[in-house]
N, C-alpha and C positions, 0 to 999 in steps of 0.2 A: 469486147475489150474487158479485161479483168479489172477488179477493183484496184489492184496495185498499179496497173497501167494508167487507169483513169486518174489516180492520185498523182502519178508521175507527171502526167500532162498538165494538170492544174498547178502543181508546184513549179513547173517550167514557166507557166504563165506568170505566176507570182514572182519569179526571179527575173522577169523581163523588165525593161526600162520604160515600157509604155504604161502610163498611168491608168488608162482605161482597161487594159488587159489585167494589170495588177489588181485593180479594184474588183473586177469580175471574179478573179481567182480567189481573192480574200473572202468575198461573199460566199463562194462555193465551199471553201474550206470551213467557214463558220457553220455552214449547214451540215457538213459531214462530221464535225469534231466530236459529236456526242454518240456517233454510231459505233457499234462493236467492231473491234479489230482495227479501228482507225489509227490508234496510237502505236499498236504493234506493227502496222504496215509502215508507218513513218519511221520507226526504228529500223526496219528491214531496209528501207531505202537509204537511210543514213549510213548504214554499215556496208552498203554496196559501193566499193571504191571505183567501180567502172562507170558510175554515174557522174555527171558534171558536178563540179564543186559547188556552184551556186545553188543547184537543186538540193544537194545534200545539206547545205546551210539552211535553206528554207525548211527542210524536213526536221532538223534538230531543233530549230527555233520553235516550230509549231508543236513538236513533241514536248519540249520543255514547258511551254505555256499550258499544254494539255495536262501535264502532271500537276501544275499548280491548281488547275480548275477542277479536275475530275479524279485525282488519286485518293482523296479522303473518302472513307467509307460512307460518310453521311452526305457527301456532295450530291447535288442533283445530276442525274445521268452519270453516276460514278462508274469508273472502269471496273469491269468484272474481275473477281479474284483470279480466274483462269488467265485472262489477258495480262494481269499484273504479274503473275508467276512467269509467264512467257517472256515478258519484258525484262524482269529481274534476271532470268537465267542467261541472258545474252549480254548484260551490261558490262561484265568484266572480260568479255572476249575481244573488245575493240580497243585495247590499251596500246596498240601499236600504230595508232593514227599518226601519219607523218605531218599533216598540216596542223600547225599549232592552234589556229582559231577554232577548228573543228574539234580538236582534242580538248581544248578548254571548255567548250560547250558540253562535250560528253562528260567531263569531270563534274561540271555543275549539275548536269542531269542526275548522275549517280548520287551526288551528295544530297540532292533534294529528296530522292526516293529513300535514301538511307535515313534521313531525318524522320520520315513517316514510318518506315518499316523495321528499323533496327531497334531492339533485337527480336521482337515478337514474330514478325513475318519473314525476317531475313537474318536468322541467327548466325549463319556462317560467313557474313559479309567480311568482317575484319580478318578472320583467320584466312579466308580465301585470298583477300587482297594482300595480306602480309606474306603469304606463301608465294604470290606472284613477285612481290618485291624481293624476297630472298632468292628465288630462283633466277630472276633477272640480274641480281647483283652478283651471283656466283658466275654468271656467264657474261660479264660486262665487256669482255673483249669483242663479243658479237655485236655489231651495230644495232641489230634489231632488239637484242636484249637490253642494250643501253637505252634505247628509245622507250621500251616498255618500263624500264626502271624509272625514268624521268616522269612518264605519264602516270604511273601507279603511285609514285610519291606525291605528285601534285594532287591526284584524286584523293589520296589518304588525307592530305592537308585540308582539303575542302570538306571531307566527311567529318573530320574532327571538329572543324570550325562550325559545321551545322549541328553536330550533336551537342556541343557545349552551349548552343543557343537555346536549348530547351529550358523552359522556366519551371516546369513542375518538378517536385522533389524526386519523383520516380525516374524521370529522365536523367537527372543529375546522378542518381544512384547507379543507374545502368551504365553510365559512362565511367564512373569510378570503378565499377567491377571490371570493365574492359581495359582500364588504364594500365595495369601492370604489364600485360602482354604487349600492348602497344609500345610502352616505354622501352621494354627490353629489346624489342626488335629494331625500333627506330634509333635508339641510342647507339646500338652497335654499328649501324650504317653511318651515323654521324661521326663517331669516333674513328671509324676506318678511313673515311675520306678526309677528315681533318689531319689525321696522322700522315696520310699520303701527301696531302698538300704541303705540310711543313718539311717533308722528306724530299720533295721534288725540286729539281733545279729551277730557279726562276726564269731560265731561258726557255724552258719547255712550256710554251704558252698554252698549247692545246690541252696538255695534261692538267695544268693549273686551273684552266677554265672549267674543265669537267669536274674536278674535285670541288671547286667552289660552288658550282651549280647544284650538285647533289647534296653537299653538306648544308647548303643554305635551305633547301627544301626540307631536309630532315630536321634542321633546327627550328623551322617554322612549326612543324608538327610537335616537336618536343616542348616548345614554349607553352603551348596550350595544354598538352597532356599533363605536364607536371603541375601547372597552375590550377587546372580544373579537375584533374583526376586523382589528386592526393591531398585530401583536406588536412591530413596530419603529416605533411611531407617532412617536417623537421625531425620526425622519428622514423622516416622511411629510408632504408639504406641506399637504394638506387638513386632517388632524387637528391639526397644529401651529397652523394658522390658527384652527381652532375652539377649541383650547385657550385661545388668547389672547382670542378673541371671547367665550367663556363668562365670563371674568373681567370683560370690559367690560360685558356684559349683567348680570352679577351686581351690579355697582356701580349700573347704571342702574335695575335692578329695586328695589333698596333705596331709591333716591331717589324712584322713581316711586310707591312705596307711600305716601309721605307726601302725595302730591297727590290721592289717591283720596278722594272725599267720604265723610263718616262714615257716611251711610246705606247705603253700598255695601260692607258688610263681606264679602260673598261675593267681591268682586273682590280685597280684601286677602288673603283665603284663597287665591285663585288665584295671586296674585303670590308669596305665601309658598311655594306649592308649587313655583314655578319656582326660587326661591332655594334651597329644600331640595334640589331635583333637581340643580342645578348643584353643590351641595356633595357630593351622592352621586356625581356624575360624577368629581369630583376624588378622592374617597376610593376609589372603585372602581379608578381608574387607579393610585393609590398602592398599593393592595392587590395588584393583578394585576401591575404593572410598576413597582416602586418606583424602580429605577435609571433607567428610561426617563422616568419622571415628572420626576425631578430634572434630567435632562439636557435636557429639552424647553425651548426658549427661552420665557421667561416664567414658569417654575416659581417662581423666587424672588419674582416679583411676586405670584403667587397666595398663597404662604406669608406674605409681608409684609402682604397685604391682610387675611387672617384674623387675623394677629397684631395688626394695627391695631384690628380689631373687639374682640379680647380685651382689649387694653390701653385701649380707650375713647379712641382717638386721633381719632375723627371729629368731626362737628359736635355741639357740646354741646347744641344745641337739638333734635337729631334723636332720634327714638324709639330706645330700645336695641334691638339685634338680638334676634331670636327665640332662645329657649334652644336650639332645634335647631341653628341656625347656629353658635352658640358651641360646642356639643358637637362639631360637624363640624370647627370650627377647632382645637379641642383634640386631636381624633383625628389630624388632619394633622400637628400638632406632634409628637404621640407617635410617629407613624410615622418622622419624621426622626430621632428620638432613639434608637429601639430596634430598627428593622427589621434583621434579620440580614444583609440584603444590603448594608448600609452599614458593616459591621464590617470593619475592617482587620486582616488576619492579620499575624503577626510575620514570616513568611517569604514573600517574593515576593508582595506585595499586588497584586491585579488593578488595572491602570491605570484601568478604568472605576470601580472603587470609590474610588480616589484622587481622581478627578475629582468624583465625587458628594460625597465628604467636603469637598473644597475649596469647592464651591458652598454646601453646608449651613453650613459654619463661617465662611465669609467673606461670604456674601451674605444669610444669614438668622440662624443661631444664633451670633451673635458673643458675646464675653464680656459685653458690655453688655446684649445681649438676654437672655442666660442669667440674669443677676442680676435683670433686670426681670421676666422670666417667673416666676422663683421668688417674687418679691415679690408680684406680682398674684395668683398662685395662692393664696398664704397669706392675703393681706389681703382678697381679693375673692371668689374662687370656692370656697375650702375652708371658708369661714365658715358656721356655722349662722346661722339667722335667727330673728326673732320668730315667724314662722309655724311653724318647727320646734318652738319652745317651746310654742306653743299646741297643736300636735299631741301633744307630750309629755303635756300635762296632760289632753287629751281622750281620747287612746288611746295610752298609753305602750307597750303591747305591740306594737301594729301598727307604730308608729314604729320600735321597736327591731328588729323583724324586717325591715322595709324597709331600714333602715340597714345591716344585715348582708348583704342580698341582693347578688348580683353583677350590678348593673344599670348599670355604668359607661358602657355604650354608649348609654344612653338618658336618663341623669340627669346634670345638670351637676356637682354637687358630687362624686359618686363618680368621674366622668370626670376632674375636676381632680386628685383624689387620685392616680389612676393616672398621669397625666402627670407629677405632681410626683415620684413614685417613680422613673420612668424618667429624669427630668431629674437628680435627685440621683445616681442610679446612674451616669450617663454623665458627670457633672461634679462628682464627689465632692470633689476637691481644692479646686475653686473655691468650692463652696457650703457646705462644712462650717463654715468660720469664720463665715459669715453666720448659720447656724442656731445655732451656739454663742452668738453674740452675742444672737440673739433669745431663746434659752432664759434667758440671764442677765437679760434685760429684763422677764421675766414676774413677778418677785417681788411687786411692788405695782401691777401693771397694772390700771387701772380698767375697761378695755374687756374684758369677759369673753368676748365673741364672738371677739375677736382672740386672746386668751389661749388659748381652746379650739383655734383654728385653728393656733396655733404648737405647742401640745402634739400636735395631730394630725400636723403635719409631723415632729416629733421621733419620734413613734411609727412613722410610715410609713418614716422614714429610719433606723431602728434598726441595720440591717445596714451602712449606710454610716457611721454616727456612733459605732459601738461604741467606738472608741478616741479619740474627740474629746470625749465627754461623760462625766464621772464620775457615772454614773447612781446608784451606791450612795449617794454623798454627797447627791445631789439627792433621792433617795428618803427617806433618813433625816432630811433637813432640811425643805426647802420643801414637798415633796409630802405628807409625813406631817402637817405643820401644816395644809395646805390641806384635807386630808380631814376634819379636825376642824371646819372652818367649816360650821356648820349653817344658814347663811343660805339661804333657799329659792332665791334667784337663783344661788347658788353650786353648785346641783345639776348645772349644766352642766359645771363643772370636776371635781366629784367623779366623775361618770360617765367623763369623759375620762381621769382618772388611772387608774381601773380598766382602761380600754381600753389605755392606754399601757403599763402594767405588763405586760399580756398580750403586747404586742409586743416588749418588752425582755427578758422573763424567760429566753428561750432564747438571748439574744444576749450580755448582759453584766450579769447580776445575780448577785452572788456567793452562795455557800452561806450565808455569815454574814448576809446581808441577807434570807434567805428568811423568817425569823420576822416581820420587818417587813412583807414582802409579804402574808403570811397575815393579819396583824393588820389591815392596811388593807382587804383583801378582805372579811373577816368584819365589820368595822365598817360597810362599805358594804352588807352583806347584811342588816342589822338591819331588823325590820318597820317601824320609824318612818321609814326612808329612802324616797325617791321610787322608784316602781316601775321607771322606766327605769334608774335607777342600780343597783338591786338586780339587774335582769336582766343588766346589763353586768358586775357583780361575779361573778355565777354563771357567766357564759360565760367570763370570763377566769380565774376560779379553776380551772376545768377545764384551761385552757392551762397554768397554773402547775404543776398536778399532773401533767399529761401531758408532763413535761419530763425530759430525760436526767439532769439533776442532782437530781431529786426524791429525797428521803430520807424514808422513812416515820417514822423516829424524830423528825425535826425537826417533822413535821406532826402527830404524835400529840397534843400538847397542844391542838391546834386542832380535833381531829376531832369532838368532841361538839358544839361550837358550829357547825361547818360543817353537820353533819347536821341540827341543829335549825333553822338558818337556811334551808337548802334545803327542808326539810319545810314550814316556814311559807310559803315562797314558792310551792311547788307548790300549796298550798291556796288561794292568792289569785289566781293567774293564770287566765285564761279561754281563751286561744288554745291549741289543740293543739300548735302549733309551739313555743310557750313552754314547755309542759310537757315536750316532748321534749328541749329543750335543758337543762332543769333535771335531768331524769332522766339525760341523758348525762353531766352533771357528777357526779351522784351515782354513776353506774356507774363512772366513772373513779376516784372516791375509793375505792369498794369494791374495785376491781381492784388499785390501788396499795397500799392499806393491808392487804390480805389478811386474815390472822387478827386483826389489830387491830380490825377492824370488828365483831367478834362482839358486844361489849357494846351496840352501837347498832343491831344488825340489826333488832330488834323495832320501833324507831322507823321504819325504812325500810319494813318490811313493812306497817305500819299504813296507809300511804298508797296501797299498790298496789291492793288490792281496789276501793276507790271509784274510783280512776283507771281501772281496767279496765272497771268498769260504765259509766263516763261515756264510754268510748272505743269503744262498740259499733260505730260506723260510721267509726272513725278507725283504720285499719289500721296506719299508721305509728306512732301512739302506742302501740298494742297491741304492736307489734314492739319499741319501746323498753322497754316493761315486761318483755317476755320477756328482753331483753338484761340488764337490771339483775338480774332474778331469777337468770339464769345466773351472773352475777358473784358474787352472794351465795352461791349454792350452792358455787361453786368456792372462795370465801374461807372459808366455814364448814366445808368438808370433811365429816368424819363427823358433825359437829353438825347438818348440814343434813337429817339423817333426820327431824327434827321438822317440816320444812317440806313433807314429801311430800303432806300433805293439801291444800296450796295448789297444789303444782306439778303433780300428776297431771291435774287438770281442764284446766290450761292446755296441757299437752302434748297431751292427747287432742283438744282443740279445734283446736289449731294444725296438727296433722298429719292431720286428718280430711279426706280429699278431697271429702266431701259438703258441707263447709262452704265458703261463698263466700270467707271470709277466708283459707283455707289457702294461696292463691296468694301472699299477702303475708307470711304468718306461718310457713310451713313450714320455711324454712331456720333461722330463729331457734328454732323449736320443736325442731328436730333438735339444735341446740347445747345447749338446756336439757335435753333428754332424755339426751344423752350425758354432760353434766356431772353430772346426778343419778345416773346409773349409776356413774360413776367415783368418786364420793364416798360411795356407799352402803356401809356397813360390813357389811350382810347383806341377803339377799333378803327381800322382804315381799310380801304378797298384792297390795298396790297396784302395786308395781313389776312383778311378774310378770304382772299383768293386761294389761299393754301389749304383751307378747310377740306375741300374734296380730296386733296392729296393725302391728308391725314386719315380720312375715312377709308380711302383705297388701301392704304398700308395696313390699317386695322383689319380690314376684311380679308387680308391675305393669310390670316391665322395667328398663331401664337408667337411667331418669331419677333414681331415688333410690338406685341400687345402692350407690354408694360410702358414703353416709351410713348406709344400713341395715346394711351389712356391719360397719361400725364399731360400731353400736349392738348388733347381735346378737353380735359378739365380746365386748362388755362383759357381755352377759347370760351367755354361756358361761363367762366367768371368774368371774362372780358366783355362778351356780348352774346348771351345765349340765344336770344331770339334771332339775331342775324345769322348765327351759326346754323340754326335749324332751317332758316330760310335758304341758306346756301346749300346745305347737304343733309337736311333732316331725315328724309326717307332712307337714304343710303346709310346714314349713321346708325339709325335704329336697326336696319336690316343687318348691318355689319355686327352690331352687338348681339343680335339674336343669332347670328351665324356662329359666333364663338362660344355662346352659352351651351353647355351640355353637361350631362352627368359624367362623373369621373375626372373632371378637371382637378388639377392640384388646388388645394384649399386656398393658397395664396392668390392664385389666378381668379378663382370664383369670387373671393372677397374683393379683389381690386375691381373686377367688373361691376359688382353690385354697389360698391362705393361710388363708382362713376355714375351709375344710374340713380343713386340717391342724390348726387349733386345735380344731375339732369332734372330730376323731379323738383328739386328745390329752386333751380334757376329758371326753368321754363314751364309755364303753366300748362295744365292739361288741355286747355282749349287749342293749344298748338300741337301737343305731343300725344294726346289721348288716342286718336284714331291710329297713329303710327304704332303705338304699343300693341294694338289689336291686329292690325293688318300685317305687321311684320311677323306675327307669331311669337313675339317676345314675351308677352304676358302669359300666353299659353305654355311656353317653355318654363317660365318661372314657376307657375302653379304646378306643372307636372313634376318638376324637381322637388318642390316643397312637399307635395303629397306622397312622393315616392319614399321619403324619409331615409334615403341611402347616404346622404351627405352628413358631414360632421355637424354638431350643434353650432359651431362657429359660423359655418357656411349657411346653414338654414336660417339662423337669426339674422344674417345679413340680407338674405333674400326677403325675409319678412319685414325688414327695416324699409326696403323699397316699397313694399305694399303699404306700410304704415304712412309713408309720405303721400302716396296717392289717396289714401283714405282720409287723411287730415285735410287735404285740399278739396276732395270731392268724393265723399263716401258712396254717393249714389252711382257715380261712374264705376267705382271699383266693384260694387255689388252687382251691377248689370254685367260688367265684364266677366266676373267670376261665374255668374249664371250662364252666360253665353259659352264660356269655355267648358262649363259643366255639361252643357248639352252636347258639345263636341265629344267629350269623354264618355258620354252615356251615364253621367253622374248628376242628375238633377238636384241632388242635395249637397253639391260641392261646397256651397258657401258655409253652411253650419259645420261641415267637416273641416274646412279651413280654419274657422274660428276655434274649433276644438283643439286642433293641432297648434295653432298660434298660442293659445293660452297654456298648452302643455309645455311649449318651449320658452315661455316667458322667463322662467327662473334661470335659464341659461344665458340671459342677457345680463352683463355685469356693469357696464358704464351707466351712471345715473342719467346722463343725457339720453342715451339710447333707450333706457327703461321708460323714461318719460315719453319718448316718441312712440314706442310700442303701445304704451297705455293710452295715449291720445288716439292712435290709429284704431285700437280695439273699441275705444269709447265712441269714436265716429261711426264705426260699423254697427253700433247698437241703436243708432237713431233710425229705427225702423219699426214697422208693424209686423215684421216677419217673426212668427211665433218660434220657428226653429232656431232663429238666432237669439231671440230674447231668453230662451231657455238657459243661456250661458251667463245671464245677468248675475247670479250669485257668485260665480267665480270671478267675474269682472270687479265686483264690489271688493273682493279680497285684494285684487291687484291695485285698485284705487287706494285702499288703506295702506298697502305696502309702500307704494311710491310716494304718497303724500307724507308718510311718516319718515321716509328716508331723507328728504331734502326740504330745507326751510327756504322756500322761494320768497322773493320780494314781491311787491305789489304788482309788478308787470309780468311776473312769471319767470324771471331770470334768477340764476344762482351762480356763484363763482365756480362751483364744482362742474358745471356744464362746460366751462371753458378749458378745463384741464385735459386737453387732448391734443397732443402734438401731431401735426401733419408730417408724414414721413418725408415729404419733399421740402419741408421747411427746416433747414439745418439751424437757422438763427433767426428767431422772430424779431430780433432787434433791427434786422436789415429792412428798412422801410421801403421795399420795392412797391411798385404800383400794385402788384398782385397781392402782396401781404395786406395792403390796405383794402383791396377789393374783397379778399377773403374775410377779413374782420367785419367789414360792412355787411357782407352776405350773412354771416353768422348772427349779426345783430338783428337781421330781419327774419331769421329762422323762427318759425312758430314755437319751437322748443324754448327759445329765449324770450319770446314776446307774449306767450300765452300763460296766464296763471292757471295751473292745472285744477285747482279747487273750483275756480269759477267756470272753467271749461267743463268739468264734470257736472257741475250744478246746472249749467245751461243745457247740457246734453240730456240730463234727466227731465228737464222741462220740455225739451223737444220730444222726448219719448212719450211723456204724458199727453202732449198734444196729438201725437200720431195714434195713440191707443185709447181714445175716448175720455181723456181728461185725467186729472190727478187721482181722483177716487178710484176710477176703473183701473188705472195703471197700478195703484196701490194694492187693490184687491187681487188682480190677476198675476202681477209679477213681483212687486216689492215684498209681498207677503211671503214669498218663497225664500227671501234672504234672511239669514240669521239675524234676529233682532239686535243681538249684542254687537254684531258687525255694523249694523246701521247706526246704532247709538254711538259707536266709536267714530264712524265716518262723519257724522253730522257736524261736529265742531271743526273738523279738518276742512270742510267745504266753506267755512266762513259765513 
């Protein structure tokens, strides 16, 4: 059996409906896919129309995937140049494929290869394809030629789409070089078929359909060729002509649509596609080349045409424009208002910008047009409708969520609101009086939809109107009265008032008016209010609380009612997104009210378990529950101990890597875990049971290292000995596992800061053997002696050794000697002392300098002559450190405390952990040991170990500079 026949057989198996046969075939194809001629054979099978369609489909799919994996020159098992050339040579021979799905895949295949190989490996691609397009167009009466024309135009469209996606400058330049030829050929086809369309009788459905299909595909190509192929298109004759022609055709298409018979709705759809595509063409031009767009002759006519559609200036008997066309018009207007390239600078404005501004302000956005635009936006496009109210009543939650979504590019009303904001921002002085006048006209306005639209405009324009409208007076007067109007039809206005307050609260609502704000919001949060209104009140209550000028004391009288109202609302909503928004508001209240929330914490806690149960497959909602739980723990501080029975299962679930949900919950779980530890007043069995989980996550590598080190630090401060009893060996092994050369400096420093805390909180009698058996001490010494790390990292490693030396210098000396034997360096200890002293000047903080000095001093309590040789250098260090800091009698100094822990944002927050940390520092030998007395005692110990004071003086102190000794003596006291 030939290779082709074998491949055919396997492809037939892959096309079967039997899962077992399919899996076996897939496995075989994966084994063959890197073999020579595999892809060429797939192409041969695909082009053989006598083969079953399902098998051909499998062939083209595997061929397309093979191109992705193996066509690049540097790919592993890359396709050979000879096989590539053979594949390329046949690609344009199968453009007469009758079956559209197969033809589409073939076009995708050609475009993928074109993106790799044009123009270097396939220079004649475009010319060859354009010749096929031209010849097939010339013979369009032949059905086969007509088919080839459609397939080749679609292929050309995909090729252009692929080529413009190249990001390198060379790729863009290559496309720009090919663009003129592409443009000339495709624009001729487009014009030919559009002219034929408008000349055809509307009863000739087949001819109309053919013209629309061809012109649409040509227009898709032209759109991208002009936008991406002519960087200076405003001075290019062909693109300028097409720019004007597109507007002419746009007008004709809109008129032509009216003449299509009612029974031919598919033709209306095709014409609408042309209208939409021309709109995309203008929008793409404005996005890519805003200045070029404005400077192109005819640009003002394009803008005025869309303005006419928006203003409804056309034939009153004509059908209104499609919503998509209106959105495109609004987006074009928005671009002229807000694009950064049209902004004039104060100094030396660019002449091209001055010209653009002149065209925009004199030929399009005149003062009259500006006022008219603001008027139609408010009265026409920003209005809610009866359909909106029906949606309110049938599904208020979904409506509220859609209203808050960022969908302005696709929906008319949100797009109009965006345009209005930009219009007001750029014409504030002109439009502010108009809006003030509109606000004053709303008092007894019967048209509630118009009233809502005006309120919307005032809310959107809050930053521009802050000094034009006395919002406090309006709030205390008209708005407070309107909120009390319980008429069902007035729900529209009640909701908008809640929304509007949310927009103004951070702009210009005084502290004195805040009680009125809270009263209104809580009134709208009542259970008897309409659901859409309550959701708006909850959302904007959060905005009011999450404000710079929020004061807990002012909100305290409203706290109980707000918790009660939000709790009721949580139980009534059904959408997970709604619950998340309500929980977010509740979290903000808990965070800002802090300890004031304690009396109401039980009410909040009551709703969380059922919510968690209902959210088993809703990870974002579970995440929101973890967040509010964290806020509660932080607010309740030591009182949160009573919540541990609820918290521990949540932490355990959210950080368990075997649970599917951990991907979404882990970060919030870490925050809850850390908050629980920080606020715990004592260690408990529940808390300590999670230590092994923390160690396990730390041992997995760098992904969770930062969070786990923070959590384990909290455990050490809470109960270090118990933590080591629970998971000591695995903890030290985990730290030893992640220590290595080449770690980022921040990671190395964090690890050694953790080990410094471990050495401070847990005595060597518990940890000493673990440091040696785990290989941690060996790794630390190896990294130090290699001297490849930065000085910041090396001094942090040495800081850990200083801790060990201060506690038990004999332990460290023996450990270093033992490691030295392993390294084959029996003199490792003096080498370490030498390096340590060399790096001492790289230590900057007085506290750390004292710790290093104490560690080095402790290592000198020896009879080891090789170590004592460094005594003269140590005397210099003593002098430096004792001269730097004026310690009190106990050895403490204020300068030692000036070191902010990165995880303590506010030391005034008296959490249990802040107290523990402060107490721990008070017990730190750096704070409790007088360095002068420590040095004096160490010299005495050295004298004892080295034959007495006289012998020590003769053998070692005599080598010290007498001047240094005389300077040091008074410092020792």
